[in-house]
N, C-alpha and C positions, 0 to 999 in steps of 0.2 A: 605598278601592280605587282604584289608580292604574295607568294604562297609559302606557308611554313609547315614543316613536319616535325613532330616530336613523338617520342614513345618511351616506355619503361621508366616513368617517374617513380612508380611504386609508392605513391602517396600514402602515408600512414601517420598516426598521431605521434609515434616515437621519433619521427624525423621532421620536426617543424622547420628545419633549415631548408628542406626540399620544398615544402609548401610555400615558404617565404620567397624562395627563388622562382617558383612557378608564378606566383602572384606578381612579382616584379617583371618577369618575362612577358606576362600578359599586358602589363601597362606599357612597357618599353618597346616590345616587338610586335605583339599580336594585335593590339588595338589599332585599327585603321588598315590592317593588312586585308587582302582580298579573302584569303581562306586560311584556316588553321586545321590541320589534320593531326589527330592524336591516335597513333597506331598501336594501341593495346598496352596492357599493364600500366594503365594510368594510375590505378590504385593497387596497393599491395594485395588487397583482398576485397571481394564484393560478394555479399551473401543475399542480396535482394534490395530493391529500391525502397523497401519499407523500413530499412534500418535508420537512415537519416541522422547520422552523427553530426556534431557541430562541424567537423572537418568537411564532410560531404556537402553540407549545406553551404559552407563558406566557398567551396570550390564551385558549386553550381551557380551561386550568385555572381562570382567573378567571371565565369564563362558567359553568363547571361548578359553581363555588362559589355563584354567584348562583342558578343553577337549584336547587341543593340547599337554598337558603334559602326556596324555595317560589315563586320567580318563573319563570313560563313564558317561555322564550327562543325567539325565532323569527328565522330568517335568510332573506333573499331575495337572489338573485344580482343583481349589478350588471354594468356593462360591463367592469369591471376584474377581477372575481373570479367569473366565471360558471362556473368549473370547481370551485368548492367542492362537495364531495360528502358523502354520508351518513357516511363514516368520520370526517371532521372534526366533523360535527354530533353524532355519538355521543360523541366525546371532549369536546365542549363542552356537552353536555346541551341541545342546541338542536334545533329542528324546522325543516326546510328548506321554505320556502313557494314555490309557483308565482308567477310574475309574469305577469299580475296575480292577485290574490286578494281576495275579499270577506270581511270579518270583521264580526261583530256587536260594535260598540263601544258597550257600555252601552245597547243598544236602537237604535242608529243603524247601519244597514248602511253599511259604509265600504269603499271600493275602495283597496287598497294596490298600489303599483307602484314600481319603481325610478325610472322616468320617461323613460328613453332612448327607449322605443318611441313616446313622444308627440312626439318631435322630427322629425316627418315631412318638414319642409322640407329637412332634411339627407339628401337622397336617397342620396348616396354612403355615408354612415354606415349607413343602414338596410339597404343591400345587404350591407355588412360584418357588421352585426349578425345578419342572417339566416344567413349562413354560420357565424358563431361559435356560434350557438345550435343548429345542426344536430347531432343526437345522433351521427350517423355520423362527422362531422368531429371532434367532441369525443373519441369513442372512439379514432379514429385518432391524434389528438394525444397522448392519455394513454398510448398504447402506445409512444411514442418515449422514448428514454433521458432521464433527468432533466436532464442537462447540455444536451441539445438543446432541451428545453422552456424552460430558464432563458434560453438565448440567444434563443429566439423571443420570449419575454416582453419582453426588453430591446429587441429590434428593433421589436416592435409598439408599445411605448411611445414610442419615438423617432419612428416614423411618425405616430402619433396626435398628438403634440405639434406636429410640423411642419405637419400638415394643419390643425389647429385654429387656428394662428396666422394662417392666411390666410383664415379664414372670417368672415363677418359675424356679429355677436353675435346677431342675430335668428334666424339659421339654426340656431344651437345651442340656442335656447330651444324650449319646447313650442309646438305649433301649436294655437291656441285651439279651432279647429273639431274637432281630434282629441280634445281634452279632453272637449268636450261629447259627441262621438260615443261615447267609451268609457264615460262616466258614464251616459249614457242606455241604452247596451247592457246595462250591469250593474244598471240601476235604482237608482242611488244618488244622494244629494245631498252626499256628502262624499268627497273624494279626497285621499289623503296620498301624496306621493312625494318623491324627492330628485333626484339626477343633475345638475341645472342649476347648482347652487351659487348659487341666487338665492332665499334664504329669504324667504318672504312668505306672507300669507294673501290669497287672491283670492276676491271674491264674484262669482258668475255665476248663470246660470239654465239649468236642464236640465229638459226635459219640462214647461216652464211653471211650474217651482217654483224658489224660491231655493236656491242650492247654494253650496258652498265648496270651494276647492282650497288645500290647505296644502302649501307647498314647504319641505322640511327644508334646513338649512344644512350646508355642509361644514366640517370641523374643521381649517382651515388656521390661522386666527388666533383663532377662538372655538370654544367647546363649544356646539353647538346641539342642542336637543331639543324635541320636542312632548310636552306632558304633558296627559293627559286623565283626568278624574275623573268618576265617575258623577253625572249631573245637572248638570254644569257645562260651560261652553264650553271647547274646546281652547285651551291656552296655549302659544304658540311662545316659547321662552326661550333665553337665551344668557348666557355669561360668558367673559371672556378666557382664553385658554390660559395 
């Protein structure tokens, strides 16, 4: 019995190498696994389930095949693809998860997050995030013509890249105190998240007990995943794209 976790693939037409690596990963690793969790920023951008590009349809079909093999597939919103909806999930045979969500990982209560909400030192981003996650704002955006949303996505991406270039690296990482606060609030000793593109395993302490935070890697130069089997320690693994 194996559960897999991935995040931050940032799938887009300009990076067919990542798409090919993902399809290969599905065939070699995910097919036949018990569960596959995709913890946000699966796509570089998502402007609504009605867009349905060839890439999106290809990915949905591939996930549906994995689900048909017996693997439960779960998706969580990231800061790039927070408009993924139930329609896409139905086409992909996937279940949409709230951020955050606690799951039972072979007897270990585990907190799953995308991770951007933990970066509280970036006050400007947290304000932006709150607006983007507002259901009323999202509904208003989704009612706009597809072409308008495509243009908006391009503009937001350019703004984000420009702002991030001027920020200190520490600001864009998680706030340690926020990590402990969230883990204690949910009563867990294991947290798995992505977003920061800084794959690592961090030992810490919550509620006076040993705890661990596992950060998933982004798929820019390597395929990153976390593999968990019943009765064994989680293994953070990678191989070159």
